[in-house]
C-alpha positions as CSV (number, residue, x, y, z in Angstrom):
1,X,0.0,0.0,0.0
2,X,1.3,3.4,-0.9
3,X,1.8,6.0,1.8
4,X,0.0,9.3,1.3
5,X,1.9,12.5,2.3
6,X,0.4,16.0,2.6
7,X,2.0,19.3,3.4
8,X,0.7,21.7,6.0
9,X,-1.8,23.2,3.5
10,X,-3.3,19.8,2.6
11,X,-1.6,19.5,-0.8
12,X,-0.8,15.9,-1.6
13,X,2.9,15.4,-2.2
14,X,3.8,13.0,-5.0
15,X,5.5,9.9,-3.6
16,X,8.8,10.4,-5.6
17,X,9.0,14.0,-4.2
18,X,8.4,12.8,-0.6
19,X,11.0,10.1,-1.1
20,X,13.6,12.6,-2.3
21,X,12.8,14.9,0.6
22,X,13.3,12.1,3.1
23,X,16.6,11.1,1.4
24,X,17.8,14.7,1.6
25,X,17.1,14.7,5.4
26,X,13.8,16.6,5.5
27,X,12.4,16.9,9.0
28,X,8.9,16.1,8.0
29,X,6.6,16.1,4.9
30,X,4.4,18.9,6.2
31,X,7.0,21.4,5.1
32,X,7.5,20.3,1.5
33,X,5.8,22.9,-0.7
34,X,4.9,23.6,-4.3
35,X,7.1,26.6,-5.2
36,X,5.2,29.8,-4.2
37,X,2.4,27.9,-2.5
38,X,3.1,29.4,0.9
39,X,2.5,32.9,-0.5
40,X,-1.0,32.0,-1.5
41,X,-1.8,31.0,2.1
42,X,-0.4,34.1,3.7
43,X,2.2,32.2,5.8
44,X,5.9,32.1,5.4
45,X,7.3,28.6,4.9
46,X,9.0,26.6,7.7
47,X,12.5,25.2,7.5
48,X,12.8,21.5,6.8
49,X,16.5,20.8,6.2
50,X,19.4,21.1,8.6
51,X,17.1,21.1,11.6
52,X,18.6,20.8,15.1
53,X,15.4,20.4,17.1
54,X,12.3,21.6,15.3
55,X,11.2,23.5,12.2
56,X,11.0,27.3,12.5
57,X,8.9,29.5,10.3
58,X,10.8,32.1,8.2
59,X,10.0,35.7,9.2
60,X,10.4,37.2,5.7
61,X,10.2,36.2,2.0
62,X,13.8,37.2,1.2
63,X,15.2,34.9,3.8
64,X,13.0,32.1,2.8
65,X,13.9,32.5,-0.9
66,X,17.6,32.6,0.0
67,X,17.3,29.2,1.7
68,X,15.1,27.4,-0.9
69,X,16.2,24.0,-2.2
70,X,14.6,22.5,-5.3
71,X,13.3,19.0,-5.1
72,X,12.2,18.9,-8.7
73,X,8.8,19.1,-10.6
74,X,8.1,22.5,-9.0
75,X,8.5,21.3,-5.4
76,X,10.8,22.9,-2.8
77,X,12.0,22.8,0.8
78,X,13.8,25.3,2.9
79,X,17.1,25.0,4.7
80,X,17.3,26.3,8.3
81,X,19.4,29.4,8.3
82,X,20.7,28.6,11.8
83,X,21.0,24.8,11.6
84,X,24.4,23.2,11.2
85,X,23.4,19.7,10.2
86,X,20.8,17.0,10.4
87,X,19.3,15.8,13.7
88,X,21.6,12.8,14.1
89,X,19.9,9.6,15.1
90,X,16.5,11.3,15.2
91,X,16.8,12.2,11.5
92,X,13.5,11.5,9.7
93,X,11.7,10.3,12.9
94,X,8.6,12.2,11.9
95,X,8.1,10.2,8.7
């Protein structure tokens, strides 16, 4: 059976994109976005890569855009500006 992933806005994430995010070390699927999707919802995106403890929401669009990472097919994630690596043994424990 195929696992279904959705981001924080309820948008279904294609399985190959979710898999790529997990392989890259994304904290959780909720913060994988279609590029620009967060702007339509009036919320800044949350960081999803290089997380030390938990995701943090960006405070401005310029910072978010500077930390954007392309997953392909129009999907993106955002690196933490303050993180210095993945969460060690807890990496991907949200998946």
